[in-house]
C-alpha positions in Angstrom: 82.5 87.8 93.8 85.7 87.1 91.7 87.1 90.6 92.6 86.3 90.0 96.3 88.0 86.6 96.2 91.0 88.1 94.5 91.2 90.7 97.2 91.2 88.0 99.9 94.0 86.0 98.2 96.0 89.2 97.6 95.8 90.4 101.2 96.5 87.0 102.7 99.3 86.4 100.2 101.1 89.5 101.3 100.5 88.6 104.9 102.0 85.1 104.4 104.9 86.3 102.2 107.5 85.9 105.1 106.3 82.3 105.5 106.7 81.6 101.8 110.1 83.2 101.8 111.4 80.9 104.6 109.9 77.8 103.0 111.5 78.9 99.7 114.9 79.0 101.3 114.5 75.4 102.3 113.2 74.4 98.9 116.1 76.1 97.2 118.5 74.4 99.6 117.0 71.0 98.8 117.0 71.5 95.0 120.7 72.6 95.1 121.5 69.6 97.2 123.5 71.7 99.6 124.5 70.3 103.0 121.6 70.3 105.4 122.3 69.1 109.0 118.8 67.8 109.4 119.5 65.8 112.6 121.2 68.8 114.3 118.4 71.2 113.4 115.7 68.8 114.4 117.4 68.3 117.8 118.1 72.0 118.2 114.4 72.8 117.5 113.0 70.0 119.6 115.3 70.2 122.6 116.0 73.9 122.8 114.1 76.3 120.6 110.5 75.0 120.9 110.7 74.4 124.7 112.1 78.0 125.0 109.3 79.4 122.9 106.6 77.5 124.8 108.0 78.6 128.2 108.4 82.2 127.2 105.0 82.5 125.6 103.1 80.8 128.4 104.9 82.8 131.1 104.6 86.2 129.5 101.2 85.7 127.8 98.3 88.0 128.9 95.9 85.1 128.4 94.1 84.1 131.6 95.1 80.8 133.1 91.6 79.6 132.6 91.8 80.4 128.9 95.1 78.4 128.6 93.3 75.4 130.3 90.3 75.8 127.9 92.6 75.7 124.9 94.4 72.6 126.3 91.1 70.8 126.8 89.9 71.8 123.3 93.2 70.5 121.8 92.9 67.1 123.7 89.2 66.7 122.7 90.0 67.8 119.2 92.7 65.2 118.8 90.4 62.5 120.2 87.5 63.4 117.8 89.8 63.7 114.8 91.3 60.4 115.6 87.9 58.7 115.6 87.0 60.4 112.3 90.3 59.4 110.8 89.9 55.8 111.8 86.4 55.7 110.1 87.6 57.3 106.9 90.8 55.2 106.7 88.8 52.1 107.0 86.3 53.3 104.4 89.2 54.1 102.1 90.7 50.6 102.6 93.9 51.9 104.3 95.6 50.3 107.4 94.1 52.2 110.3 96.6 51.6 113.1 99.7 52.6 111.1 98.2 55.6 109.3 95.9 57.1 112.0 98.6 59.3 113.4 99.2 60.8 109.9 95.6 61.5 109.4 95.0 62.8 112.9 97.9 65.1 114.0 98.1 68.5 112.3 101.2 70.5 111.5 100.7 72.7 114.5 104.4 73.6 114.7 106.0 74.3 111.3 103.0 76.0 109.9 100.6 76.5 112.8 102.8 78.7 114.9 104.0 81.2 112.2 100.6 81.4 110.5 98.7 81.9 113.8 101.0 84.7 114.7 100.7 86.4 111.4 96.9 86.1 111.2 96.0 86.6 114.9 98.9 88.5 116.4 100.8 87.7 119.6 97.6 86.7 121.4 97.0 84.2 118.6 100.5 82.9 119.0 99.9 82.3 122.7 96.8 80.2 121.9 98.7 78.4 119.1 101.6 77.5 121.4 99.3 76.1 124.1 97.6 74.0 121.4 100.9 72.9 120.0 102.2 71.9 123.5 99.3 69.5 123.9 99.3 68.0 120.5 103.1 67.6 120.6 102.8 65.6 123.8 100.1 63.4 122.4 101.9 62.9 119.1 105.1 61.9 120.7 103.5 59.5 123.2 100.1 58.2 122.1 100.9 58.6 118.4 104.2 56.7 118.7 102.5 54.1 120.9 100.0 53.3 118.2 102.8 52.7 115.7 105.0 50.5 118.0 102.5 48.7 120.3 102.4 45.6 118.0 106.2 45.4 118.2 106.3 45.5 122.0 107.9 48.9 122.0 106.8 52.0 123.9 108.1 54.5 121.4 108.6 58.1 122.7 108.9 59.1 126.3 106.1 60.6 128.3 108.0 63.6 129.4 109.5 65.6 126.6 111.3 69.0 126.8 108.2 70.7 125.3 105.9 69.2 127.9 108.3 69.9 130.7 108.5 73.6 129.6 104.8 73.9 129.4 104.1 72.3 132.8 106.8 74.5 134.4 105.3 77.6 132.9 101.8 76.7 133.9 102.9 75.8 137.5 104.7 79.2 137.8 101.6 81.0 136.6 99.4 79.2 139.1 101.8 79.8 141.9 102.3 83.5 140.9 106.0 82.9 140.7 107.7 85.5 138.5 110.4 84.3 136.2 113.8 86.1 136.5 114.4 88.6 133.7 117.5 86.8 132.4 115.4 83.6 131.9 112.7 85.6 130.1 115.2 87.2 127.7 117.1 83.9 127.2 114.0 81.9 126.3 112.8 84.8 124.1 116.1 84.7 122.1 116.2 80.9 121.8 112.5 80.7 121.1 112.9 83.1 118.2 114.9 80.4 116.3 111.9 78.2 116.2 109.7 79.6 113.4 112.4 80.2 110.7 114.1 76.9 111.4 110.8 75.0 111.2 109.8 76.7 108.0 113.2 76.2 106.3 113.2 72.6 107.4 109.7 72.2 106.0 110.7 73.6 102.6 113.8 71.3 102.5 111.8 68.3 103.5 109.1 68.9 100.9 111.6 68.5 98.0 113.8 65.8 99.5 111.4 63.2 100.9 110.2 60.4 98.6 107.1 61.3 96.7 106.1 57.7 96.0 102.5 56.4 96.4 101.2 59.8 95.2 97.6 58.6 94.9 97.5 57.1 98.4 99.3 60.2 99.7 96.8 62.5 98.2 93.8 60.6 99.6 95.5 60.4 103.0 96.3 64.1 102.9 92.7 65.0 102.1 91.5 62.9 105.0 93.7 65.0 107.3 92.2 68.2 106.0 88.7 66.9 106.2 88.9 65.6 109.7 90.5 68.9 110.8 87.7 70.9 109.3 84.9 68.7 110.7 86.4 67.7 114.0 87.7 71.2 114.8 84.4 72.9 114.0 82.5 70.4 116.2 84.8 70.9 119.2 85.0 74.7 119.2 81.2 75.0 118.7 80.5 72.4 121.5 82.8 74.1 124.0 81.5 77.5 123.2 85.0 79.1 123.1 85.2 82.9 122.6 85.6 83.8 118.9 89.2 85.0 119.2 90.2 81.7 121.0 88.0 79.5 118.8 89.5 80.9 115.6 93.1 80.1 116.4 92.2 76.7 117.9 90.1 75.7 114.8 92.9 77.1 112.5 95.4 74.8 114.3 93.2 71.8 113.9 92.8 72.4 110.2 96.6 72.3 109.5 98.0 69.8 107.0 99.9 66.6 107.8 102.7 67.1 110.3 106.2 66.4 108.9 107.1 64.5 112.0 104.6 61.9 110.9 106.8 61.0 107.9 109.8 60.5 110.2 107.8 58.2 112.5 106.3 56.3 109.5 109.7 55.8 108.0 111.0 54.5 111.3 108.2 52.3 112.5 106.0 51.3 109.4 106.0 50.3 105.8 103.9 53.3 104.7 106.6 56.0 104.6 105.9 56.8 100.9 102.2 57.3 101.4 102.9 59.5 104.4 105.4 61.6 102.5 102.9 62.0 99.7 100.3 63.1 102.2 102.6 65.7 103.6 103.3 67.2 100.2 99.7 67.0 99.0 98.0 68.3 102.1 100.5 71.2 102.5 100.1 72.3 98.9 96.4 72.1 99.1 96.3 73.9 102.5 98.5 76.8 101.3 96.3 77.1 98.2 93.2 77.3 100.3 94.7 79.3 103.2 92.8 82.5 102.4 89.5 80.7 102.5 90.5 78.8 105.7 91.4 82.1 107.4 88.0 83.5 106.4 86.3 80.4 107.7 88.0 80.6 111.1 87.2 84.3 111.4 90.8 85.7 111.2 90.8 89.5 111.4 91.8 90.0 107.8 92.6 93.5 106.6 92.3 94.6 103.0 
């Protein structure tokens, strides 16, 4: 049993090594206190790189349009169910529900979800992961922000983001059988290739530079995120009867740790930034430690 588990960790560790290297670059950058243009990188990723990746992947993917729709429906239902579970657990733990429910609900489907899904499931897995990410990104920047700002009379984020616009355009072109010009395909491929390394480096930098206050609250909050991802994701993929190769990636995305963007929103709109920061660190560390077991649980095609 121990030898088998060691084999799993060894194989997955080698597979995830590129991810760890990119994160390590960000961690080293943060520890050395080198100049890091966080605002520029955030805008570049959000406004250019991610929309390009979403458009290129959805336009060129071999996934059937019906499959893309199924993943989108699963993502929406998953967020809804995880939100309900998060609300119940937050109340049980004595935490403020409205201000912390986005942190406990939304997974890090971008920084970690995209590169890990590609490494574990290949290009087909990336297509599924991108579809999931597009839906969760839309909900996080709209519904999630609304929950944090409604009591202040603010609307928060806009309903049409570049990511959503890119996804809708790609889906519309697929439905209308409109081929994208070659120069657009190549341009979005090149720009989209910036996404994963920039996200991982930013994640590493953020993990060592954000405030780690309220560690106990952050740990509990992070464990709630992992728990609702496991339970809510399993229920949704089983209930919808998704094919194994689609179910695995979708469930994997739902089990991701707390998204870093939750910390930025908590810092801007709430008084619980420290707890959210602690949740990002605790859930990410725990997820990476358990990642081999998570990949086994979701049915990733591991090779030893």
